N, C-alpha and C positions, 0 to 999 in steps of 0.2 A: 427376824429370821437369821439363823446361822446355817451356812452351807457353802456350796461351791458351784461353779459353772463347769460343765463337762462338754467338750466338743468331740464329735465323732463324724465319720463319713461312711457311706456305703454306696454300692452300685445298685441303681434301681432296675426294673424289669427291662428297660431299654438300654442298659449298659451305661447310663449317664450317672456320673458321680453326684451324690446328694450329700449336703452338709447339714448337721443338726447341732444345736446348742441346747443343752438340758440344764435345768436348775435342780441341783441335788440338795434338798433341805435336810439338815441334821436336827435342827430344833426350830419350831415355829411357835410363837406366842400370839394369842388373840386378845385384844383389848376392846372393852366396850365402855360407853359412857354410863354414868349412874342413871337409873330410871327417873329420878326426880330432877334431872337437869332441865333448866329453863331455856337453854340455848339449843333449840331443836334443829337449827339450820346446819349445825356441824355434826349432829348425831346421826349415826348410820347403824342400822340393824345388822348384826353379824350374820353372815351366811352360815346356815346350819348344816347344809349338805355339801360335802366336799369329798373328793377322792384322793386317797394316798396311794401312790404307785411304788 
């Protein structure tokens, strides 16, 4: 992943200051193991549903 962290703050409904850190991704690469891999302990099925904001 390539990107940056973004920090910001805002006042909530009660007037209390809230702080937020966001990950702003510019490029994301997904890697998978080959289907014929014998080492199934390390293989993870990729998540197919994800949201981009």
